[in-house]
C-alpha positions in Angstrom: 120.5 110.8 138.5 123.3 113.3 138.3 123.7 117.1 138.6 123.1 117.6 134.8 119.8 115.7 135.0 118.7 117.7 138.0 119.6 120.9 136.1 117.6 119.7 133.1 114.6 119.0 135.3 114.8 122.5 136.9 115.1 124.1 133.5 111.9 122.4 132.4 110.1 123.8 135.4 110.1 120.7 137.6 111.3 120.9 141.1 113.0 117.6 142.0 113.1 116.6 145.7 116.7 116.8 146.8 118.3 116.1 150.2 121.8 116.7 151.5 122.7 114.1 154.1 125.5 114.6 156.7 127.3 111.2 156.8 130.4 112.2 158.6 132.0 115.6 159.5 133.7 115.5 156.1 131.3 113.6 153.9 128.0 115.0 152.6 125.9 113.1 150.1 123.2 114.4 147.9 120.1 112.3 147.3 117.3 112.4 144.8 113.9 111.5 146.3 111.2 110.0 144.2 108.2 109.2 146.4 109.5 107.0 149.2 112.5 105.9 147.1 115.8 107.8 147.8 118.9 107.4 145.5 122.3 109.0 145.7 123.2 111.6 143.1 126.1 110.4 141.0 129.2 112.1 139.8 130.5 112.1 136.2 132.1 108.7 136.7 128.7 107.3 137.8 129.9 106.9 141.4 128.1 108.4 144.4 128.9 112.2 144.5 130.7 113.0 147.8 131.1 116.6 149.0 133.6 117.6 151.7 131.3 120.2 153.3 127.7 121.1 153.5 128.5 124.4 151.8 130.1 122.6 148.9 127.0 120.5 148.4 124.7 123.5 148.5 126.9 125.4 146.0 126.7 122.4 143.5 122.9 122.4 143.9 122.6 126.1 143.5 124.4 125.8 140.1 121.6 123.4 139.0 119.1 126.2 139.5 117.4 124.6 142.5 116.0 127.2 145.0 115.8 124.9 148.0 116.9 121.6 149.4 116.4 119.6 152.6 119.4 119.1 154.9 119.3 115.9 157.0 121.6 115.0 159.9 120.9 111.6 161.4 122.6 110.5 164.6 122.3 108.0 167.4 123.3 110.7 169.8 120.2 112.8 170.5 122.1 115.5 172.3 124.1 116.3 169.2 121.0 117.7 167.5 119.2 119.1 170.5 116.6 116.4 171.3 115.8 115.1 174.8 116.6 111.4 175.4 113.7 109.4 174.0 115.2 106.2 172.7 113.7 106.9 169.2 115.6 107.4 166.0 116.8 111.0 165.8 117.1 113.2 162.8 117.6 116.9 162.3 115.8 118.0 159.1 115.7 121.5 157.8 114.8 123.1 154.5 117.6 125.3 153.2 117.0 128.2 150.7 119.9 128.0 148.2 
């Protein structure tokens, strides 16, 4: 899946499930979700598309015609995303209107 295919789906009235994941402070990856399967969106060279900021990823998705996406930040450090210490996997997930 690449941005052109996402745009094509949107133009046909389909709303693909897309997520932007924070991997590192300077690496944001875009994923296409199909049921429980999640795959990275690829660039024009068929390599994983990497964005240097959350905003850059959102701008690329806005250009496809998507109206919303989910932003996901996973961390082992609960305090970074505002959760009390629970020992469980932590994930901040929010739906973003593009």
